[in-house]
C-alpha positions as CSV (number, residue, x, y, z in Angstrom):
1,M,4.8,3.8,22.5
2,G,7.3,5.5,20.4
3,P,7.8,9.1,20.7
4,V,3.5,9.0,21.2
5,K,2.0,9.4,24.7
6,C,-0.9,6.4,24.7
7,Y,-3.1,5.3,27.6
8,I,-4.0,1.8,28.8
9,I,-7.4,1.5,30.2
10,S,-8.6,-0.8,31.9
11,G,-11.9,-2.1,34.0
12,V,-15.4,-2.9,32.1
13,Q,-16.8,-0.3,33.2
14,N,-14.1,2.3,32.3
15,I,-14.3,0.4,28.7
16,Q,-17.9,1.1,28.6
17,S,-18.2,4.1,29.8
18,M,-15.5,5.3,26.9
19,F,-17.5,3.5,24.1
20,K,-20.6,5.5,25.2
21,M,-18.7,8.6,24.2
22,S,-17.9,7.0,20.3
23,R,-19.1,9.2,18.6
24,Y,-16.2,11.4,19.6
25,L,-13.6,9.1,19.3
26,S,-11.7,8.9,15.7
27,S,-8.4,7.3,14.2
28,D,-7.6,10.0,12.7
29,K,-4.4,10.5,15.1
30,L,-3.1,7.1,14.4
31,E,-3.6,7.1,10.4
32,R,-1.9,10.3,10.5
33,Q,1.0,8.5,12.4
34,I,0.7,5.9,9.5
35,M,0.4,8.1,6.4
36,V,3.7,10.7,7.7
37,S,5.9,7.9,9.2
38,V,5.4,4.3,7.1
39,L,4.0,6.2,3.7
40,G,6.1,9.4,3.6
41,L,3.0,11.8,3.2
42,S,3.4,16.0,3.9
43,E,1.7,16.7,7.3
44,H,-0.2,19.4,4.4
45,D,-1.1,16.5,2.3
46,V,-2.8,14.2,5.3
47,D,-4.8,17.5,5.9
48,L,-6.1,17.2,2.6
49,V,-6.8,13.4,3.3
50,Q,-8.7,13.8,6.5
51,Q,-10.8,17.3,5.6
52,P,-14.2,16.7,6.5
53,A,-17.5,17.5,4.5
54,R,-19.6,20.0,5.9
55,D,-23.1,20.8,6.7
56,D,-25.3,23.6,5.1
57,E,-24.3,26.0,8.1
58,G,-20.4,25.0,7.4
59,K,-20.6,23.3,10.7
60,V,-18.8,19.5,10.8
61,S,-21.4,17.0,11.3
62,D,-19.5,14.1,12.5
63,M,-16.0,12.4,12.9
64,G,-14.0,9.8,11.4
65,K,-14.2,8.4,8.0
66,R,-17.7,8.9,7.1
67,N,-17.5,12.3,7.2
68,R,-14.4,12.3,4.5
69,M,-14.9,15.1,1.8
70,F,-13.8,11.9,-0.8
71,D,-15.0,9.0,-0.5
72,I,-12.9,6.2,-0.2
73,E,-15.0,3.1,0.7
74,K,-16.8,4.1,-2.6
75,I,-13.8,3.3,-4.6
76,Y,-13.4,0.0,-3.4
77,Q,-17.0,-0.8,-3.2
78,E,-17.2,-0.4,-6.9
79,F,-13.8,-1.4,-8.1
80,L,-11.9,-3.6,-5.9
81,L,-15.0,-5.7,-4.1
82,P,-17.6,-6.7,-7.0
83,P,-16.9,-10.2,-8.5
84,H,-15.7,-8.6,-11.3
85,A,-13.1,-6.6,-10.3
86,V,-11.8,-9.7,-8.3
87,D,-11.8,-12.4,-11.2
88,S,-10.3,-9.5,-13.3
89,L,-7.4,-9.3,-10.4
90,T,-7.0,-13.0,-10.2
91,A,-7.1,-13.6,-13.7
92,K,-4.0,-11.3,-14.4
93,F,-2.5,-12.5,-11.5
94,M,-2.3,-16.0,-12.6
95,E,-1.7,-14.9,-15.8
96,V,1.8,-13.5,-14.2
97,F,2.4,-16.0,-12.1
98,G,1.9,-18.7,-14.4
99,E,4.6,-17.2,-17.1
100,A,7.2,-17.2,-14.0
101,L,6.6,-21.0,-13.4
102,E,6.8,-21.6,-17.2
103,R,10.2,-19.9,-17.0
104,T,12.0,-21.6,-14.3
105,D,13.3,-25.2,-14.6
106,E,14.4,-25.3,-11.1
107,I,14.6,-23.7,-7.6
108,P,18.2,-23.2,-6.7
109,P,19.6,-25.4,-3.8
110,L,20.3,-23.2,-0.9
111,A,23.8,-22.0,-0.1
112,G,25.6,-25.6,1.0
113,N,23.5,-27.6,-0.4
114,Q,24.7,-28.3,-4.1
115,D,25.9,-31.2,-4.4
116,E,25.3,-32.4,-7.5
117,E,26.0,-36.4,-6.9
118,A,23.0,-36.2,-3.9
119,E,19.9,-37.2,-5.1
120,W,17.9,-34.4,-2.9
121,A,18.5,-30.8,-2.4
122,T,17.3,-28.6,-0.2
123,V,16.0,-25.2,-1.7
124,N,14.4,-22.2,-0.3
125,F,11.4,-22.6,-1.8
126,Y,9.6,-19.7,0.3
127,E,11.9,-17.3,-0.9
128,W,11.6,-18.1,-4.6
129,L,7.6,-18.1,-4.3
130,K,7.0,-14.9,-2.4
131,G,9.2,-13.2,-5.0
132,N,7.2,-14.9,-7.9
133,M,3.8,-13.4,-5.5
134,F,5.3,-10.7,-5.0
135,T,5.9,-9.4,-9.1
136,A,2.2,-11.2,-9.9
137,S,0.4,-9.6,-7.7
138,T,2.3,-6.2,-8.0
139,T,1.5,-6.2,-11.7
140,A,-2.1,-7.0,-11.4
141,F,-2.5,-4.4,-9.1
142,L,-0.4,-1.3,-10.5
143,G,0.6,-3.0,-13.7
144,S,3.9,-3.7,-15.5
145,R,5.7,-0.6,-15.8
146,V,5.7,-0.3,-12.2
147,L,8.8,-3.0,-11.7
148,E,9.9,-2.1,-15.1
149,L,11.1,1.0,-14.1
150,N,12.1,-0.1,-10.8
151,P,13.9,-3.2,-10.3
152,D,14.7,-3.6,-7.1
153,F,11.1,-2.6,-5.8
154,A,10.7,-6.6,-4.4
155,R,13.6,-6.2,-2.5
156,D,12.8,-2.4,-1.3
157,F,9.3,-3.5,-0.2
158,G,10.9,-6.5,1.3
159,V,13.1,-4.3,3.9
160,F,9.9,-1.9,4.3
161,D,7.8,-4.8,5.4
162,E,10.4,-6.2,8.2
163,N,10.4,-2.5,9.6
164,M,7.2,-1.3,8.9
165,L,6.2,-1.6,12.8
166,K,9.3,0.7,14.0
167,L,7.7,3.3,11.5
168,V,4.4,2.9,12.7
169,Y,5.4,3.5,16.1
170,G,7.1,6.9,14.8
171,L,10.7,5.5,15.6
172,P,13.1,8.4,14.2
173,R,15.6,7.4,11.5
174,I,18.9,7.4,13.2
175,L,16.5,4.3,15.3
176,A,14.9,2.7,12.4
177,R,17.6,3.5,9.4
178,N,16.8,0.4,7.3
179,G,12.3,1.1,7.6
180,H,13.1,4.8,6.8
181,E,15.8,4.3,3.7
182,A,13.6,1.5,2.6
183,R,10.4,4.0,2.0
184,D,12.2,6.9,0.7
185,R,13.5,4.2,-2.4
186,L,10.2,3.1,-2.8
187,V,8.5,6.4,-2.6
188,D,10.7,7.7,-4.9
189,G,9.9,4.7,-7.2
190,A,6.7,5.1,-7.1
191,T,7.1,8.5,-7.8
192,R,8.7,7.9,-11.1
193,W,6.3,5.0,-11.9
194,L,3.1,7.6,-11.5
195,E,4.8,10.5,-13.5
196,D,5.6,7.8,-16.4
197,A,1.9,6.5,-15.9
198,N,0.7,9.5,-16.0
199,T,2.8,10.7,-19.3
200,H,2.0,7.8,-21.5
201,G,-1.2,6.1,-19.9
202,D,-5.0,6.8,-19.6
203,V,-6.3,7.4,-15.6
204,D,-9.5,8.0,-17.8
205,S,-9.6,4.4,-18.8
206,T,-12.8,1.8,-17.8
207,E,-10.1,-0.8,-18.9
208,D,-10.1,-3.8,-16.3
209,W,-5.9,-3.1,-16.3
210,D,-3.5,-1.9,-18.6
211,P,0.2,-1.7,-17.9
212,H,0.6,2.1,-16.2
213,F,-1.8,1.9,-14.0
214,G,-2.5,-1.5,-13.5
215,S,-6.4,-2.1,-12.4
216,R,-9.1,-0.3,-12.4
217,F,-9.0,0.3,-8.7
218,V,-5.2,2.0,-9.0
219,R,-6.6,5.0,-11.5
220,E,-9.8,5.5,-10.0
221,W,-7.6,6.2,-6.6
222,E,-5.1,7.9,-8.4
223,K,-8.2,10.4,-10.1
224,M,-9.2,11.0,-6.2
225,N,-5.2,12.0,-4.6
226,R,-5.3,14.2,-7.4
227,K,-8.8,15.7,-7.1
228,A,-8.2,16.3,-3.5
229,G,-5.1,18.0,-4.9
230,L,-2.2,15.9,-3.1
231,G,1.4,16.1,-4.5
232,A,3.6,13.6,-6.7
233,K,5.3,11.7,-3.6
234,S,1.6,11.5,-1.9
235,R,0.1,10.2,-4.4
236,A,2.8,7.8,-4.5
237,G,3.0,6.6,-1.1
238,I,-0.2,6.0,-0.5
239,K,-0.1,3.5,-3.9
240,V,3.3,2.0,-1.8
241,G,0.5,1.5,1.0
242,L,-2.3,-0.5,-1.0
243,L,0.0,-3.0,-1.6
244,F,-0.8,-3.8,2.1
245,G,-4.0,-4.4,1.1
């Protein structure tokens, strides 16, 4: 699939036999390809993300996410999934989206449907809704500064989203130029935002939301990524990935 050799396994007995050895199965290779090709992390930083915890004898006791040195699931459980965190994100989303509604007098009609005398007009409601929802959700999650510093962030994310599967499959730049270039612009923009946030914001703040980092969930991710020793661009790429949920 793309540049990666894949195997298709068929037959109930074969599949059952494979999953009986599930302790030795790992999604690490797929995760590595996504982090490198889709999010722009360096191979060195992926090694840091995937480094295993070890037992007292220095041996890896298990494979996969349960044996990561850095407990990502704990951040989700404490700062994204609890009702208080969900309510905070929802409230900020509704606040920003409501402001967009207040600013909108009318939705512009589609090209070729601008007859002022006509009683009805065809409008691109989807594009209008998508843009304003992206602004609201990104502001709630990452803060308002990221969009102030990167006015084209929404447009680049749309191109990135449309081409993401090509990047997941590892297609080279010559075969997926739009996707690669959109990813590069997003990561560069997110890097500028993180530098600004770490300069002017407080990553140790316990507030539910601030304009520099956004939600506390993102601040906790940033602290964990810095503790792991990830470079600025890799930390930025991970934050772009968080926008996918």
